[in-house]
Each structure stands twice: as structure tokens, then as C-alpha cells.
PDB file with one MODEL, atoms N, CA, C and O in Angstrom:
MODEL        1
ATOM      1  N   MET A   1       0.955  -1.208  -0.380  1.00  0.00           N
ATOM      2  CA  MET A   1      -0.057   0.011  -0.191  1.00  0.00           C
ATOM      3  C   MET A   1       0.813   1.347  -0.423  1.00  0.00           C
ATOM      4  O   MET A   1       1.712   1.799   0.286  1.00  0.00           O
ATOM      5  N   GLY A   2       0.466   1.670  -1.208  1.00  0.00           N
ATOM      6  CA  GLY A   2       1.600   3.456  -1.017  1.00  0.00           C
ATOM      7  C   GLY A   2       1.949   3.679  -2.312  1.00  0.00           C
ATOM      8  O   GLY A   2       1.569   2.974  -3.247  1.00  0.00           O
ATOM      9  N   ASN A   3       2.659   4.630  -2.408  1.00  0.00           N
ATOM     10  CA  ASN A   3       2.970   5.159  -3.744  1.00  0.00           C
ATOM     11  C   ASN A   3       4.342   4.476  -4.299  1.00  0.00           C
ATOM     12  O   ASN A   3       5.448   4.166  -3.855  1.00  0.00           O
ATOM     13  N   TRP A   4       3.579   4.419  -5.604  1.00  0.00           N
ATOM     14  CA  TRP A   4       4.822   4.194  -6.179  1.00  0.00           C
ATOM     15  C   TRP A   4       5.505   4.327  -8.261  1.00  0.00           C
ATOM     16  O   TRP A   4       4.772   3.495  -8.796  1.00  0.00           O
ATOM     17  N   VAL A   5       6.177   4.761  -9.094  1.00  0.00           N
ATOM     18  CA  VAL A   5       6.971   4.705  -9.293  1.00  0.00           C
ATOM     19  C   VAL A   5       7.808   4.411 -10.604  1.00  0.00           C
ATOM     20  O   VAL A   5       9.027   4.568 -10.672  1.00  0.00           O
ATOM     21  N   GLY A   6       6.827   3.870 -11.860  1.00  0.00           N
ATOM     22  CA  GLY A   6       7.567   2.063 -11.899  1.00  0.00           C
ATOM     23  C   GLY A   6       6.942   1.271 -11.547  1.00  0.00           C
ATOM     24  O   GLY A   6       5.743   1.180 -11.812  1.00  0.00           O
ATOM     25  N   THR A   7       7.566   0.509 -10.873  1.00  0.00           N
ATOM     26  CA  THR A   7       8.198  -0.844  -9.779  1.00  0.00           C
ATOM     27  C   THR A   7       8.696  -0.857  -8.408  1.00  0.00           C
ATOM     28  O   THR A   7       8.901  -1.687  -7.522  1.00  0.00           O
ATOM     29  N   LYS A   8       8.833   0.707  -8.638  1.00  0.00           N
ATOM     30  CA  LYS A   8       9.688   1.625  -6.738  1.00  0.00           C
ATOM     31  C   LYS A   8       8.830   1.503  -6.234  1.00  0.00           C
ATOM     32  O   LYS A   8       7.876   1.306  -6.988  1.00  0.00           O
ATOM     33  N   ARG A   9       8.587   1.511  -5.158  1.00  0.00           N
ATOM     34  CA  ARG A   9       8.204   2.416  -3.545  1.00  0.00           C
ATOM     35  C   ARG A   9       8.409   3.429  -3.880  1.00  0.00           C
ATOM     36  O   ARG A   9       9.593   3.341  -4.207  1.00  0.00           O
ATOM     37  N   HIS A  10       8.098   4.470  -4.070  1.00  0.00           N
ATOM     38  CA  HIS A  10       8.017   5.873  -3.495  1.00  0.00           C
ATOM     39  C   HIS A  10       7.470   6.927  -3.317  1.00  0.00           C
ATOM     40  O   HIS A  10       6.549   7.373  -4.001  1.00  0.00           O
ATOM     41  N   GLY A  11       7.840   7.300  -2.633  1.00  0.00           N
ATOM     42  CA  GLY A  11       6.606   8.694  -1.124  1.00  0.00           C
ATOM     43  C   GLY A  11       6.163   7.471   0.019  1.00  0.00           C
ATOM     44  O   GLY A  11       6.667   6.409   0.386  1.00  0.00           O
ATOM     45  N   SER A  12       5.032   8.186   0.330  1.00  0.00           N
ATOM     46  CA  SER A  12       4.424   7.166   2.094  1.00  0.00           C
ATOM     47  C   SER A  12       3.478   5.629   1.823  1.00  0.00           C
ATOM     48  O   SER A  12       2.515   5.561   1.059  1.00  0.00           O
ATOM     49  N   GLY A  13       3.804   4.937   2.315  1.00  0.00           N
ATOM     50  CA  GLY A  13       3.965   3.525   2.341  1.00  0.00           C
ATOM     51  C   GLY A  13       3.792   2.660   3.527  1.00  0.00           C
ATOM     52  O   GLY A  13       4.372   2.800   4.604  1.00  0.00           O
ATOM     53  N   LYS A  14       3.274   2.114   3.338  1.00  0.00           N
ATOM     54  CA  LYS A  14       3.175   0.799   4.631  1.00  0.00           C
ATOM     55  C   LYS A  14       3.614  -0.253   3.386  1.00  0.00           C
ATOM     56  O   LYS A  14       3.343  -0.135   2.191  1.00  0.00           O
ATOM     57  N   PHE A  15       4.293  -1.198   3.979  1.00  0.00           N
ATOM     58  CA  PHE A  15       4.346  -2.599   3.847  1.00  0.00           C
ATOM     59  C   PHE A  15       5.238  -3.758   4.340  1.00  0.00           C
ATOM     60  O   PHE A  15       6.400  -3.580   4.706  1.00  0.00           O
ATOM     61  N   THR A  16       4.587  -5.018   4.326  1.00  0.00           N
ATOM     62  CA  THR A  16       4.364  -6.060   5.068  1.00  0.00           C
ATOM     63  C   THR A  16       5.165  -6.857   4.295  1.00  0.00           C
ATOM     64  O   THR A  16       4.913  -7.183   3.135  1.00  0.00           O
ATOM     65  N   TRP A  17       6.292  -7.226   5.039  1.00  0.00           N
ATOM     66  CA  TRP A  17       7.306  -8.446   4.460  1.00  0.00           C
ATOM     67  C   TRP A  17       6.976  -9.804   5.159  1.00  0.00           C
ATOM     68  O   TRP A  17       6.380  -9.982   6.222  1.00  0.00           O
ATOM     69  N   LYS A  18       7.654 -10.956   4.069  1.00  0.00           N
ATOM     70  CA  LYS A  18       6.651 -12.444   4.604  1.00  0.00           C
ATOM     71  C   LYS A  18       6.532 -12.685   5.623  1.00  0.00           C
ATOM     72  O   LYS A  18       5.653 -13.440   6.040  1.00  0.00           O
ATOM     73  N   ASN A  19       7.981 -11.714   6.822  1.00  0.00           N
ATOM     74  CA  ASN A  19       7.426 -12.706   8.021  1.00  0.00           C
ATOM     75  C   ASN A  19       6.968 -12.281   8.531  1.00  0.00           C
ATOM     76  O   ASN A  19       6.953 -12.619   9.714  1.00  0.00           O
ATOM     77  N   GLY A  20       5.998 -10.887   7.972  1.00  0.00           N
ATOM     78  CA  GLY A  20       4.970 -10.311   8.858  1.00  0.00           C
ATOM     79  C   GLY A  20       5.383  -9.014   9.911  1.00  0.00           C
ATOM     80  O   GLY A  20       4.706  -8.628  10.864  1.00  0.00           O
ATOM     81  N   ASP A  21       6.937  -8.360   9.363  1.00  0.00           N
ATOM     82  CA  ASP A  21       7.131  -7.231   9.754  1.00  0.00           C
ATOM     83  C   ASP A  21       6.680  -5.662   9.265  1.00  0.00           C
ATOM     84  O   ASP A  21       6.581  -5.420   8.063  1.00  0.00           O
ATOM     85  N   VAL A  22       6.451  -4.754  10.156  1.00  0.00           N
ATOM     86  CA  VAL A  22       5.665  -4.084   8.769  1.00  0.00           C
ATOM     87  C   VAL A  22       7.305  -2.768   8.924  1.00  0.00           C
ATOM     88  O   VAL A  22       8.386  -2.707   9.510  1.00  0.00           O
ATOM     89  N   TYR A  23       6.345  -1.841   7.818  1.00  0.00           N
ATOM     90  CA  TYR A  23       7.647   0.349   7.702  1.00  0.00           C
ATOM     91  C   TYR A  23       6.372   0.853   7.397  1.00  0.00           C
ATOM     92  O   TYR A  23       5.697   0.567   6.408  1.00  0.00           O
ATOM     93  N   ASP A  24       6.043   1.737   8.447  1.00  0.00           N
ATOM     94  CA  ASP A  24       5.068   2.166   7.705  1.00  0.00           C
ATOM     95  C   ASP A  24       6.025   3.973   7.534  1.00  0.00           C
ATOM     96  O   ASP A  24       6.154   4.682   8.531  1.00  0.00           O
ATOM     97  N   GLY A  25       6.381   4.259   6.624  1.00  0.00           N
ATOM     98  CA  GLY A  25       6.631   5.787   6.238  1.00  0.00           C
ATOM     99  C   GLY A  25       7.246   6.248   4.459  1.00  0.00           C
ATOM    100  O   GLY A  25       6.786   5.652   3.486  1.00  0.00           O
ATOM    101  N   LYS A  26       7.995   7.037   4.354  1.00  0.00           N
ATOM    102  CA  LYS A  26       8.799   6.833   3.944  1.00  0.00           C
ATOM    103  C   LYS A  26       9.538   6.268   2.338  1.00  0.00           C
ATOM    104  O   LYS A  26      10.542   5.566   2.456  1.00  0.00           O
ATOM    105  N   PHE A  27       9.238   6.453   1.470  1.00  0.00           N
ATOM    106  CA  PHE A  27      10.009   5.405   0.099  1.00  0.00           C
ATOM    107  C   PHE A  27      10.623   6.109  -0.699  1.00  0.00           C
ATOM    108  O   PHE A  27      10.050   7.134  -1.068  1.00  0.00           O
ATOM    109  N   GLU A  28      11.579   5.900  -1.078  1.00  0.00           N
ATOM    110  CA  GLU A  28      12.134   6.692  -2.098  1.00  0.00           C
ATOM    111  C   GLU A  28      13.330   5.391  -2.923  1.00  0.00           C
ATOM    112  O   GLU A  28      14.048   4.633  -2.271  1.00  0.00           O
ATOM    113  N   GLU A  29      13.240   5.449  -4.861  1.00  0.00           N
ATOM    114  CA  GLU A  29      13.798   4.080  -4.998  1.00  0.00           C
ATOM    115  C   GLU A  29      13.804   3.054  -4.550  1.00  0.00           C
ATOM    116  O   GLU A  29      14.782   2.351  -4.804  1.00  0.00           O
ATOM    117  N   ASP A  30      12.739   2.514  -3.700  1.00  0.00           N
ATOM    118  CA  ASP A  30      12.537   1.396  -3.244  1.00  0.00           C
ATOM    119  C   ASP A  30      13.347   1.289  -2.049  1.00  0.00           C
ATOM    120  O   ASP A  30      13.394   0.113  -1.689  1.00  0.00           O
ATOM    121  N   LYS A  31      13.983   2.045  -1.319  1.00  0.00           N
ATOM    122  CA  LYS A  31      14.395   2.147  -0.040  1.00  0.00           C
ATOM    123  C   LYS A  31      14.210   2.907   1.121  1.00  0.00           C
ATOM    124  O   LYS A  31      14.075   4.097   0.836  1.00  0.00           O
ATOM    125  N   ARG A  32      14.147   2.657   2.406  1.00  0.00           N
ATOM    126  CA  ARG A  32      13.679   3.561   3.294  1.00  0.00           C
ATOM    127  C   ARG A  32      13.973   4.695   3.689  1.00  0.00           C
ATOM    128  O   ARG A  32      15.026   4.746   4.325  1.00  0.00           O
ATOM    129  N   LEU A  33      13.380   5.723   3.535  1.00  0.00           N
ATOM    130  CA  LEU A  33      14.292   7.051   4.062  1.00  0.00           C
ATOM    131  C   LEU A  33      13.686   7.887   4.376  1.00  0.00           C
ATOM    132  O   LEU A  33      12.785   7.959   3.541  1.00  0.00           O
ATOM    133  N   GLY A  34      13.486   9.129   5.554  1.00  0.00           N
ATOM    134  CA  GLY A  34      13.406  10.679   6.108  1.00  0.00           C
ATOM    135  C   GLY A  34      12.652   9.363   6.658  1.00  0.00           C
ATOM    136  O   GLY A  34      12.816   8.223   6.221  1.00  0.00           O
ATOM    137  N   ARG A  35      11.470   9.897   8.099  1.00  0.00           N
ATOM    138  CA  ARG A  35      11.052   9.289   9.170  1.00  0.00           C
ATOM    139  C   ARG A  35      10.036   7.888   8.489  1.00  0.00           C
ATOM    140  O   ARG A  35       9.669   7.733   7.324  1.00  0.00           O
ATOM    141  N   GLY A  36       9.792   7.056   9.630  1.00  0.00           N
ATOM    142  CA  GLY A  36       9.062   6.148   8.870  1.00  0.00           C
ATOM    143  C   GLY A  36       9.241   5.305  10.664  1.00  0.00           C
ATOM    144  O   GLY A  36      10.146   5.519  11.471  1.00  0.00           O
ATOM    145  N   LYS A  37       7.728   4.101  10.869  1.00  0.00           N
ATOM    146  CA  LYS A  37       8.001   2.839  12.073  1.00  0.00           C
ATOM    147  C   LYS A  37       8.246   1.832  11.332  1.00  0.00           C
ATOM    148  O   LYS A  37       7.736   1.450  10.279  1.00  0.00           O
ATOM    149  N   MET A  38       9.173   1.385  12.047  1.00  0.00           N
ATOM    150  CA  MET A  38       9.329  -0.550  11.720  1.00  0.00           C
ATOM    151  C   MET A  38       8.807  -1.505  13.022  1.00  0.00           C
ATOM    152  O   MET A  38       9.162  -1.649  14.191  1.00  0.00           O
ATOM    153  N   THR A  39       8.130  -1.871  12.453  1.00  0.00           N
ATOM    154  CA  THR A  39       7.691  -3.239  14.183  1.00  0.00           C
ATOM    155  C   THR A  39       8.400  -4.713  13.572  1.00  0.00           C
ATOM    156  O   THR A  39       8.938  -5.055  12.519  1.00  0.00           O
ATOM    157  N   PHE A  40       8.140  -5.207  14.584  1.00  0.00           N
ATOM    158  CA  PHE A  40       9.558  -6.765  13.797  1.00  0.00           C
ATOM    159  C   PHE A  40       9.262  -7.211  14.861  1.00  0.00           C
ATOM    160  O   PHE A  40       9.669  -7.077  16.015  1.00  0.00           O
ATOM    161  N   LYS A  41       7.827  -8.253  13.924  1.00  0.00           N
ATOM    162  CA  LYS A  41       6.729  -8.967  14.953  1.00  0.00           C
ATOM    163  C   LYS A  41       7.447 -10.068  15.226  1.00  0.00           C
ATOM    164  O   LYS A  41       7.434  -9.959  16.452  1.00  0.00           O
ATOM    165  N   GLU A  42       7.988 -10.924  15.046  1.00  0.00           N
ATOM    166  CA  GLU A  42       8.223 -12.103  15.802  1.00  0.00           C
ATOM    167  C   GLU A  42       9.179 -11.733  17.459  1.00  0.00           C
ATOM    168  O   GLU A  42       9.376 -12.680  18.220  1.00  0.00           O
ATOM    169  N   THR A  43       9.824  -9.928  17.940  1.00  0.00           N
ATOM    170  CA  THR A  43      10.508  -9.542  19.122  1.00  0.00           C
ATOM    171  C   THR A  43       8.990  -8.674  19.065  1.00  0.00           C
ATOM    172  O   THR A  43       8.368  -9.153  20.013  1.00  0.00           O
ATOM    173  N   GLY A  44       8.474  -8.064  18.679  1.00  0.00           N
ATOM    174  CA  GLY A  44       7.228  -6.955  18.938  1.00  0.00           C
ATOM    175  C   GLY A  44       8.177  -5.914  18.699  1.00  0.00           C
ATOM    176  O   GLY A  44       7.486  -4.899  18.600  1.00  0.00           O
ATOM    177  N   ASP A  45       9.456  -5.581  18.540  1.00  0.00           N
ATOM    178  CA  ASP A  45      10.061  -4.299  19.050  1.00  0.00           C
ATOM    179  C   ASP A  45       9.431  -3.622  17.550  1.00  0.00           C
ATOM    180  O   ASP A  45       8.764  -3.864  16.544  1.00  0.00           O
ATOM    181  N   VAL A  46      10.652  -2.024  18.687  1.00  0.00           N
ATOM    182  CA  VAL A  46       9.414  -0.709  16.930  1.00  0.00           C
ATOM    183  C   VAL A  46      10.756  -0.374  16.939  1.00  0.00           C
ATOM    184  O   VAL A  46      11.585  -0.738  17.773  1.00  0.00           O
ATOM    185  N   TYR A  47      11.025   0.685  15.500  1.00  0.00           N
ATOM    186  CA  TYR A  47      11.680   1.832  16.084  1.00  0.00           C
ATOM    187  C   TYR A  47      10.968   2.769  15.368  1.00  0.00           C
ATOM    188  O   TYR A  47      10.178   2.666  14.430  1.00  0.00           O
ATOM    189  N   GLU A  48      11.366   3.624  15.940  1.00  0.00           N
ATOM    190  CA  GLU A  48      10.580   4.988  15.129  1.00  0.00           C
ATOM    191  C   GLU A  48      11.674   5.795  14.911  1.00  0.00           C
ATOM    192  O   GLU A  48      12.613   6.120  15.638  1.00  0.00           O
ATOM    193  N   GLY A  49      11.294   6.133  13.448  1.00  0.00           N
ATOM    194  CA  GLY A  49      13.013   7.926  13.711  1.00  0.00           C
ATOM    195  C   GLY A  49      13.088   7.570  12.778  1.00  0.00           C
ATOM    196  O   GLY A  49      12.394   6.696  12.259  1.00  0.00           O
ATOM    197  N   GLU A  50      13.980   8.176  12.313  1.00  0.00           N
ATOM    198  CA  GLU A  50      15.280   8.928  11.033  1.00  0.00           C
ATOM    199  C   GLU A  50      15.630   7.390  10.115  1.00  0.00           C
ATOM    200  O   GLU A  50      16.078   6.404  10.702  1.00  0.00           O
ATOM    201  N   TRP A  51      15.290   7.396   8.347  1.00  0.00           N
ATOM    202  CA  TRP A  51      16.050   5.982   7.864  1.00  0.00           C
ATOM    203  C   TRP A  51      16.998   6.644   6.722  1.00  0.00           C
ATOM    204  O   TRP A  51      16.557   7.683   6.231  1.00  0.00           O
ATOM    205  N   ARG A  52      18.001   6.262   6.337  1.00  0.00           N
ATOM    206  CA  ARG A  52      18.464   6.635   5.577  1.00  0.00           C
ATOM    207  C   ARG A  52      19.344   5.098   4.457  1.00  0.00           C
ATOM    208  O   ARG A  52      19.447   4.107   5.180  1.00  0.00           O
ATOM    209  N   GLU A  53      19.783   4.888   3.309  1.00  0.00           N
ATOM    210  CA  GLU A  53      19.685   4.279   2.307  1.00  0.00           C
ATOM    211  C   GLU A  53      19.428   2.681   2.970  1.00  0.00           C
ATOM    212  O   GLU A  53      20.070   1.713   3.377  1.00  0.00           O
ATOM    213  N   ASP A  54      17.811   3.220   2.739  1.00  0.00           N
ATOM    214  CA  ASP A  54      17.766   1.639   3.587  1.00  0.00           C
ATOM    215  C   ASP A  54      17.975   1.318   5.166  1.00  0.00           C
ATOM    216  O   ASP A  54      17.813   0.103   5.275  1.00  0.00           O
ATOM    217  N   LYS A  55      18.235   1.825   6.305  1.00  0.00           N
ATOM    218  CA  LYS A  55      18.708   1.370   7.308  1.00  0.00           C
ATOM    219  C   LYS A  55      18.653   2.098   8.591  1.00  0.00           C
ATOM    220  O   LYS A  55      19.053   3.261   8.635  1.00  0.00           O
ATOM    221  N   MET A  56      18.302   1.648   9.384  1.00  0.00           N
ATOM    222  CA  MET A  56      18.218   3.252  10.546  1.00  0.00           C
ATOM    223  C   MET A  56      19.140   4.342  10.910  1.00  0.00           C
ATOM    224  O   MET A  56      20.314   3.971  10.886  1.00  0.00           O
ATOM    225  N   ASN A  57      18.970   5.551  11.235  1.00  0.00           N
ATOM    226  CA  ASN A  57      19.587   6.562  10.289  1.00  0.00           C
ATOM    227  C   ASN A  57      19.800   8.035  11.309  1.00  0.00           C
ATOM    228  O   ASN A  57      19.438   9.007  10.645  1.00  0.00           O
ATOM    229  N   GLY A  58      20.100   8.293  12.182  1.00  0.00           N
ATOM    230  CA  GLY A  58      19.968   9.862  12.840  1.00  0.00           C
ATOM    231  C   GLY A  58      18.770   9.458  14.004  1.00  0.00           C
ATOM    232  O   GLY A  58      18.609   8.436  14.672  1.00  0.00           O
ATOM    233  N   ASP A  59      18.269  10.309  13.953  1.00  0.00           N
ATOM    234  CA  ASP A  59      17.519  10.561  15.139  1.00  0.00           C
ATOM    235  C   ASP A  59      15.631   9.877  15.602  1.00  0.00           C
ATOM    236  O   ASP A  59      14.435  10.135  15.470  1.00  0.00           O
ATOM    237  N   GLY A  60      16.459   9.036  16.102  1.00  0.00           N
ATOM    238  CA  GLY A  60      15.224   7.661  15.980  1.00  0.00           C
ATOM    239  C   GLY A  60      14.860   6.907  17.631  1.00  0.00           C
ATOM    240  O   GLY A  60      15.889   7.300  18.180  1.00  0.00           O
ATOM    241  N   LYS A  61      14.216   6.226  18.591  1.00  0.00           N
ATOM    242  CA  LYS A  61      13.615   5.962  19.414  1.00  0.00           C
ATOM    243  C   LYS A  61      13.672   4.217  18.722  1.00  0.00           C
ATOM    244  O   LYS A  61      12.948   3.690  17.877  1.00  0.00           O
ATOM    245  N   TYR A  62      14.701   3.741  19.402  1.00  0.00           N
ATOM    246  CA  TYR A  62      14.734   1.716  19.392  1.00  0.00           C
ATOM    247  C   TYR A  62      13.425   0.707  20.766  1.00  0.00           C
ATOM    248  O   TYR A  62      13.726   0.254  21.870  1.00  0.00           O
ATOM    249  N   THR A  63      12.543   0.693  20.311  1.00  0.00           N
ATOM    250  CA  THR A  63      12.142   0.084  21.996  1.00  0.00           C
ATOM    251  C   THR A  63      11.370  -1.413  22.068  1.00  0.00           C
ATOM    252  O   THR A  63      10.456  -2.032  21.524  1.00  0.00           O
ATOM    253  N   TRP A  64      12.173  -1.526  22.905  1.00  0.00           N
ATOM    254  CA  TRP A  64      11.909  -3.215  22.995  1.00  0.00           C
ATOM    255  C   TRP A  64      10.529  -3.252  23.803  1.00  0.00           C
ATOM    256  O   TRP A  64       9.982  -2.526  24.633  1.00  0.00           O
ATOM    257  N   ALA A  65      10.024  -5.321  22.684  1.00  0.00           N
ATOM    258  CA  ALA A  65       8.852  -5.359  24.104  1.00  0.00           C
ATOM    259  C   ALA A  65       9.313  -5.946  24.457  1.00  0.00           C
ATOM    260  O   ALA A  65       8.735  -7.027  24.344  1.00  0.00           O
ATOM    261  N   ASP A  66      10.581  -6.058  25.155  1.00  0.00           N
ATOM    262  CA  ASP A  66      10.368  -7.040  26.250  1.00  0.00           C
ATOM    263  C   ASP A  66      10.924  -6.104  27.335  1.00  0.00           C
ATOM    264  O   ASP A  66      11.032  -6.670  28.423  1.00  0.00           O
ATOM    265  N   GLU A  67      11.305  -4.814  27.317  1.00  0.00           N
ATOM    266  CA  GLU A  67      11.133  -3.722  28.223  1.00  0.00           C
ATOM    267  C   GLU A  67      10.468  -3.356  29.586  1.00  0.00           C
ATOM    268  O   GLU A  67       9.463  -3.886  30.062  1.00  0.00           O
ATOM    269  N   SER A  68      10.802  -2.908  29.827  1.00  0.00           N
ATOM    270  CA  SER A  68       9.620  -2.968  31.475  1.00  0.00           C
ATOM    271  C   SER A  68       9.693  -1.641  32.327  1.00  0.00           C
ATOM    272  O   SER A  68       9.028  -1.531  33.358  1.00  0.00           O
TER     273      SER A  68
ENDMDL
END
């Protein structure tokens, strides 16, 4: 779900991987870029913050699901 340019994700959108991980945020040229939220299904961990070249980069907050 989201915006596409040709066959690549581009702009705002939400993507769910086969393993259940979910990213909701910005894409450019099929890579995560800018602000976004990644939820890891297996662990329940969440990263919300900046992305660059499809990797967590810059300001952000990582929350472990098992944190007390």
C-alpha cells in the first residue's frame, strides 16, 4: 500500500514483509528514507525515526517489547 514510481516504492506508504515485519513511512527508489516506523513481528520491538539508504540512521527511538 502506498505510492509507486514504475516498479519501485516511492513516497509515503506501508509495507509488510512475508515474516510479518511492517514499515510505515517514506520510501525513495524502493528504499526506506526519511521518517518511518518499523515494527518487528517476531520480537514486538519498534523503531521510530530516521532512515537512510534502507537503514536506521539519525534521530530515532528503539523500543524493546520486553522492556519493563
